[in-house]
C-alpha positions as a Markdown table, in Angstrom:
| # | Residue | x | y | z |
|---|---|---|---|---|
| 1 | Met | 7.3 | 46.3 | -32.1 |
| 2 | Ala | 6.2 | 42.7 | -32.1 |
| 3 | Lys | 7.1 | 40.7 | -29.0 |
| 4 | Ser | 9.7 | 37.9 | -29.5 |
| 5 | Ile | 11.2 | 35.3 | -27.2 |
| 6 | Ile | 13.9 | 32.7 | -27.5 |
| 7 | Ala | 12.9 | 29.2 | -26.3 |
| 8 | Glu | 15.0 | 26.0 | -25.9 |
| 9 | Gly | 14.3 | 22.3 | -26.0 |
| 10 | Lys | 15.9 | 19.0 | -26.8 |
| 11 | Thr | 14.0 | 19.1 | -30.2 |
| 12 | Ser | 12.5 | 21.9 | -32.1 |
| 13 | Thr | 9.0 | 20.6 | -31.3 |
| 14 | Glu | 9.8 | 20.8 | -27.6 |
| 15 | Ala | 11.4 | 24.2 | -27.9 |
| 16 | Ile | 8.3 | 25.5 | -29.7 |
| 17 | Glu | 6.0 | 24.1 | -27.1 |
| 18 | Asn | 8.0 | 25.7 | -24.3 |
| 19 | Gly | 7.8 | 29.1 | -26.1 |
| 20 | Leu | 4.1 | 28.8 | -26.7 |
| 21 | Lys | 3.5 | 28.1 | -23.0 |
| 22 | Glu | 5.6 | 31.1 | -22.1 |
| 23 | Leu | 3.7 | 33.4 | -24.4 |
| 24 | Lys | 0.4 | 31.8 | -23.5 |
| 25 | Val | -0.8 | 31.5 | -27.1 |
| 26 | Ser | -1.4 | 28.8 | -29.7 |
| 27 | Lys | 0.9 | 28.0 | -32.6 |
| 28 | Asp | -1.1 | 29.8 | -35.2 |
| 29 | Lys | -0.5 | 33.1 | -33.4 |
| 30 | Val | 3.2 | 33.2 | -33.8 |
| 31 | Asp | 5.9 | 33.2 | -36.5 |
| 32 | Ile | 8.6 | 30.6 | -35.8 |
| 33 | Lys | 12.3 | 30.8 | -36.7 |
| 34 | Ile | 14.7 | 27.9 | -36.0 |
| 35 | Leu | 17.9 | 29.4 | -34.7 |
| 36 | Glu | 21.4 | 27.9 | -35.2 |
| 37 | Asn | 22.4 | 25.2 | -32.7 |
| 38 | Glu | 25.7 | 26.6 | -31.3 |
| 39 | Asp | 26.7 | 23.3 | -29.7 |
| 40 | Lys | 26.6 | 21.2 | -32.8 |
| 41 | Arg | 27.0 | 22.7 | -36.3 |
| 42 | Ser | 27.2 | 19.5 | -38.4 |
| 43 | Phe | 24.7 | 19.1 | -41.2 |
| 44 | Phe | 23.1 | 16.2 | -39.3 |
| 45 | Ser | 22.7 | 18.2 | -36.1 |
| 46 | Ile | 18.9 | 18.1 | -36.4 |
| 47 | Leu | 19.0 | 14.3 | -36.0 |
| 48 | Ala | 20.4 | 14.4 | -32.4 |
| 49 | Pro | 20.6 | 18.0 | -31.2 |
| 50 | Arg | 21.8 | 18.8 | -27.7 |
| 51 | Val | 19.9 | 22.0 | -27.5 |
| 52 | Val | 17.6 | 23.5 | -30.1 |
| 53 | Lys | 16.7 | 27.2 | -29.9 |
| 54 | Val | 13.7 | 28.8 | -31.6 |
| 55 | Glu | 12.6 | 32.3 | -31.9 |
| 56 | Leu | 8.8 | 32.9 | -31.5 |
| 57 | Thr | 7.4 | 36.3 | -32.6 |
| 58 | Leu | 3.8 | 37.3 | -31.9 |
| 59 | Arg | 1.9 | 38.1 | -35.1 |
| 60 | Glu | 0.5 | 41.5 | -35.5 |
| 61 | Gly | -2.8 | 42.0 | -33.8 |
| 62 | Val | -2.5 | 39.0 | -31.4 |
| 63 | Asp | -4.1 | 39.7 | -28.0 |
| 64 | Thr | -2.4 | 37.5 | -25.5 |
| 65 | Lys | -5.0 | 38.5 | -22.9 |
| 66 | Arg | -8.0 | 37.2 | -24.9 |
| 67 | Lys | -7.8 | 33.7 | -23.6 |
| 68 | Asn | -5.1 | 31.5 | -22.0 |
| 69 | Phe | -3.0 | 28.9 | -23.8 |
| 70 | Lys | -4.9 | 26.0 | -22.2 |
| 71 | Glu | -8.2 | 27.2 | -23.6 |
| 72 | Glu | -6.8 | 27.7 | -27.1 |
| 73 | Ser | -5.1 | 24.4 | -27.2 |
| 74 | Arg | -7.9 | 22.3 | -25.6 |
| 75 | Glu | -7.9 | 18.8 | -27.1 |
| 76 | Asp | -10.2 | 16.7 | -25.1 |
| 77 | Lys | -12.9 | 15.0 | -27.2 |
| 78 | Gly | -10.5 | 15.0 | -30.1 |
| 79 | Glu | -10.2 | 18.7 | -30.6 |
| 80 | Glu | -6.5 | 19.0 | -30.9 |
| 81 | Arg | -5.3 | 19.7 | -34.5 |
| 82 | Pro | -1.5 | 19.3 | -34.9 |
| 83 | Phe | -1.2 | 17.3 | -38.2 |
| 84 | Val | -4.9 | 17.5 | -39.1 |
| 85 | Lys | -5.9 | 19.4 | -42.3 |
| 86 | Glu | -7.9 | 22.5 | -41.6 |
| 87 | Lys | -9.7 | 24.8 | -43.9 |
| 88 | Arg | -7.6 | 27.7 | -44.8 |
| 89 | Glu | -7.2 | 30.3 | -47.6 |
| 90 | Pro | -5.9 | 28.6 | -50.7 |
| 91 | Leu | -2.4 | 29.2 | -51.8 |
| 92 | Thr | -1.8 | 30.8 | -55.1 |
| 93 | Gln | 0.3 | 29.0 | -57.7 |
| 94 | Glu | 3.0 | 31.6 | -57.3 |
| 95 | Glu | 3.1 | 30.9 | -53.5 |
| 96 | Ile | 3.3 | 27.2 | -54.1 |
| 97 | Asn | 6.1 | 27.6 | -56.6 |
| 98 | Lys | 8.0 | 29.8 | -54.2 |
| 99 | Ala | 7.7 | 27.3 | -51.4 |
| 100 | Lys | 8.9 | 24.5 | -53.6 |
| 101 | Glu | 11.8 | 26.6 | -54.8 |
| 102 | Asn | 12.8 | 27.2 | -51.1 |
| 103 | Leu | 12.6 | 23.5 | -50.2 |
| 104 | Thr | 14.2 | 22.0 | -53.2 |
| 105 | Pro | 17.9 | 23.0 | -52.6 |
| 106 | Phe | 17.6 | 22.1 | -48.9 |
| 107 | Leu | 16.2 | 18.6 | -49.7 |
| 108 | Glu | 18.8 | 18.1 | -52.5 |
| 109 | Glu | 21.7 | 18.8 | -50.2 |
| 110 | Phe | 20.1 | 16.9 | -47.3 |
| 111 | Thr | 19.3 | 13.7 | -49.3 |
| 112 | Ser | 22.7 | 13.8 | -51.0 |
| 113 | Lys | 24.3 | 13.0 | -47.6 |
| 114 | Leu | 22.2 | 9.8 | -47.3 |
| 115 | Ala | 22.7 | 6.5 | -49.3 |
| 116 | Ser | 20.2 | 5.9 | -52.1 |
| 117 | Thr | 17.6 | 8.4 | -50.7 |
| 118 | Lys | 15.3 | 10.5 | -52.8 |
| 119 | Phe | 12.5 | 13.0 | -52.1 |
| 120 | Glu | 9.4 | 14.2 | -53.8 |
| 121 | Ile | 7.5 | 17.4 | -53.4 |
| 122 | Thr | 3.8 | 17.6 | -54.3 |
| 123 | Ser | 1.1 | 20.1 | -53.4 |
| 124 | Asp | -2.5 | 21.1 | -53.4 |
| 125 | Glu | -4.1 | 24.5 | -52.7 |
| 126 | Gln | -3.4 | 24.4 | -49.0 |
| 127 | Tyr | -0.4 | 22.1 | -48.3 |
| 128 | Ile | 3.1 | 21.2 | -49.5 |
| 129 | Tyr | 3.7 | 17.5 | -49.2 |
| 130 | Val | 7.2 | 16.1 | -48.9 |
| 131 | Thr | 8.0 | 12.4 | -49.0 |
| 132 | Ile | 11.4 | 10.9 | -48.4 |
| 133 | Glu | 12.3 | 7.3 | -49.2 |
| 134 | Gly | 15.5 | 5.3 | -49.5 |
| 135 | Glu | 18.1 | 3.1 | -47.9 |
| 136 | Asp | 18.9 | 5.5 | -45.0 |
| 137 | Ala | 15.6 | 7.3 | -44.8 |
| 138 | Gly | 14.3 | 5.2 | -41.9 |
| 139 | Arg | 16.8 | 6.7 | -39.4 |
| 140 | Leu | 15.2 | 10.1 | -40.0 |
| 141 | Ile | 12.0 | 9.0 | -38.3 |
| 142 | Gly | 13.3 | 8.8 | -34.8 |
| 143 | Tyr | 11.5 | 7.4 | -31.8 |
| 144 | Arg | 7.7 | 7.6 | -32.3 |
| 145 | Gly | 8.3 | 10.1 | -35.2 |
| 146 | Glu | 10.0 | 12.7 | -33.0 |
| 147 | Thr | 12.8 | 13.5 | -35.6 |
| 148 | Leu | 10.3 | 13.4 | -38.4 |
| 149 | Asn | 8.1 | 16.0 | -36.6 |
| 150 | Ala | 11.1 | 18.2 | -35.9 |
| 151 | Met | 12.1 | 18.0 | -39.6 |
| 152 | Gln | 8.6 | 18.9 | -40.6 |
| 153 | Thr | 8.8 | 22.1 | -38.5 |
| 154 | Ile | 12.1 | 23.1 | -40.0 |
| 155 | Met | 10.8 | 22.5 | -43.5 |
| 156 | Ser | 7.7 | 24.6 | -42.9 |
| 157 | Ser | 10.0 | 27.4 | -41.8 |
| 158 | Ile | 12.2 | 27.1 | -44.9 |
| 159 | Ala | 9.1 | 26.9 | -47.2 |
| 160 | Asn | 7.7 | 30.2 | -45.8 |
| 161 | Lys | 10.7 | 32.3 | -46.7 |
| 162 | Gly | 9.5 | 35.1 | -49.0 |
| 163 | Val | 5.9 | 33.9 | -49.0 |
| 164 | Asp | 3.2 | 36.2 | -47.7 |
| 165 | Lys | 0.7 | 33.5 | -46.8 |
| 166 | Lys | 1.5 | 30.8 | -44.3 |
| 167 | Val | 2.7 | 27.6 | -45.9 |
| 168 | Ser | 2.4 | 24.3 | -44.1 |
| 169 | Val | 4.5 | 21.3 | -45.0 |
| 170 | Leu | 3.4 | 17.8 | -44.3 |
| 171 | Leu | 6.3 | 15.4 | -44.2 |
| 172 | Asp | 6.2 | 11.6 | -44.5 |
| 173 | Ile | 9.2 | 9.2 | -44.5 |
| 174 | Glu | 9.0 | 5.7 | -45.8 |
| 175 | Gly | 5.2 | 5.7 | -45.4 |
| 176 | Tyr | 5.6 | 6.1 | -41.6 |
| 177 | Arg | 2.5 | 8.3 | -41.1 |
| 178 | Glu | 0.1 | 5.7 | -42.6 |
| 179 | Lys | 1.7 | 2.7 | -40.9 |
| 180 | Arg | 1.6 | 4.4 | -37.5 |
| 181 | Lys | -2.0 | 5.5 | -38.1 |
| 182 | Val | -3.0 | 1.9 | -38.8 |
| 183 | Ala | -1.2 | 0.6 | -35.8 |
| 184 | Leu | -2.7 | 3.2 | -33.4 |
| 185 | Glu | -6.2 | 2.5 | -34.8 |
| 186 | Glu | -5.8 | -1.2 | -34.1 |
| 187 | Leu | -4.6 | -0.4 | -30.6 |
| 188 | Ala | -7.6 | 1.8 | -30.0 |
| 189 | Asp | -10.0 | -0.9 | -31.1 |
| 190 | Lys | -8.3 | -3.5 | -28.9 |
| 191 | Leu | -8.2 | -1.3 | -25.8 |
| 192 | Ala | -11.8 | -0.2 | -26.3 |
| 193 | Arg | -12.8 | -3.9 | -26.2 |
| 194 | Thr | -10.8 | -4.3 | -23.0 |
| 195 | Val | -12.6 | -1.3 | -21.4 |
| 196 | Ile | -16.0 | -2.6 | -22.4 |
| 197 | Arg | -15.3 | -6.1 | -21.1 |
| 198 | Ser | -13.7 | -5.0 | -17.8 |
| 199 | Gly | -15.5 | -1.8 | -17.1 |
| 200 | Lys | -12.2 | -0.2 | -16.1 |
| 201 | Gln | -10.6 | 2.8 | -17.9 |
| 202 | Val | -7.3 | 2.4 | -19.7 |
| 203 | Thr | -4.5 | 5.0 | -19.8 |
| 204 | Leu | -2.2 | 5.0 | -22.8 |
| 205 | Glu | 1.5 | 6.0 | -22.7 |
| 206 | Pro | 2.4 | 9.6 | -23.5 |
| 207 | Met | 1.9 | 10.4 | -27.2 |
| 208 | Ser | 2.3 | 13.3 | -29.5 |
| 209 | Ala | -0.7 | 15.5 | -30.3 |
| 210 | Tyr | -0.9 | 13.9 | -33.8 |
| 211 | Glu | -1.1 | 10.4 | -32.4 |
| 212 | Arg | -3.6 | 11.4 | -29.7 |
| 213 | Lys | -5.8 | 12.8 | -32.4 |
| 214 | Ile | -5.8 | 9.4 | -34.2 |
| 215 | Ile | -7.0 | 7.7 | -31.0 |
| 216 | His | -9.7 | 10.3 | -30.4 |
| 217 | Asn | -11.0 | 10.1 | -34.0 |
| 218 | Arg | -11.0 | 6.3 | -34.1 |
| 219 | Leu | -13.3 | 6.1 | -31.1 |
| 220 | Gln | -15.3 | 9.3 | -31.3 |
| 221 | Asp | -18.4 | 7.5 | -32.7 |
| 222 | Ser | -18.3 | 4.7 | -30.2 |
| 223 | Gln | -21.6 | 4.2 | -28.3 |
| 224 | Arg | -19.8 | 2.5 | -25.4 |
| 225 | Val | -16.5 | 4.3 | -24.7 |
| 226 | Arg | -15.2 | 7.8 | -24.6 |
| 227 | Thr | -11.7 | 9.3 | -24.8 |
| 228 | Tyr | -10.1 | 12.4 | -23.3 |
| 229 | Ser | -6.6 | 13.6 | -22.6 |
| 230 | Val | -4.8 | 14.4 | -19.4 |
| 231 | Gly | -1.4 | 15.8 | -18.3 |
| 232 | Glu | 1.0 | 18.4 | -19.7 |
| 233 | Glu | 3.2 | 18.1 | -22.8 |
| 234 | Pro | 5.3 | 16.2 | -23.5 |
| 235 | Tyr | 3.7 | 13.6 | -21.2 |
| 236 | Arg | 0.0 | 14.1 | -22.2 |
| 237 | Lys | -1.9 | 10.8 | -22.3 |
| 238 | Val | -5.2 | 9.6 | -23.7 |
| 239 | Ile | -7.6 | 7.8 | -21.4 |
| 240 | Ile | -10.2 | 5.4 | -22.8 |
| 241 | Ala | -13.2 | 5.0 | -20.4 |
| 242 | Lys | -16.6 | 3.4 | -20.5 |
| 243 | Lys | -19.5 | 5.6 | -21.1 |
């Protein structure tokens, strides 16, 4: 019987990270189920949950002794891959349609509770893309995209119901992903110039894996600075240092 554990956190992302650390595996080695929040049952509980519980079940054939979690999730030199598109087996049209059918009623009910908010679902052979826009949509982003990332995890779980192949949902709200990417790239360039001028390394504030990846990618071809990450989630930071 496959091993399962229940993990908790302030957000679904934090709960999942806690569970992965306990199992000592990476995210692609488990099936994730978001459990009901017993303390707060309102429709909008995902926006400000007190405690979120998730169930993590090891996939068949996973060997937890093969390597430790830190080795599998190594991200220095820009190797972390949270929101980054990876090559994977293409989804069939039937699987894409099923995932959209799963998501549509959830999104219809969800956006109906918000003023003048609408959603769109698109896809390619590997991903389902969900965009949400409208008068109240901005409050779904949360601090540094924390709520957005939690919603993305939930939507991925919903999309996968009844689908044999793993379906990944990429969520964007009010163009937040692109705006944040541009802002972080500008920050990386500015801090790189500071490091080159002063010769002293700079430590950024804690960021999500997705945001750290943006910094790494922006400076990976630099001939004068290098980047690496230090610390443990959720306080992991990027350091920019002179080569």
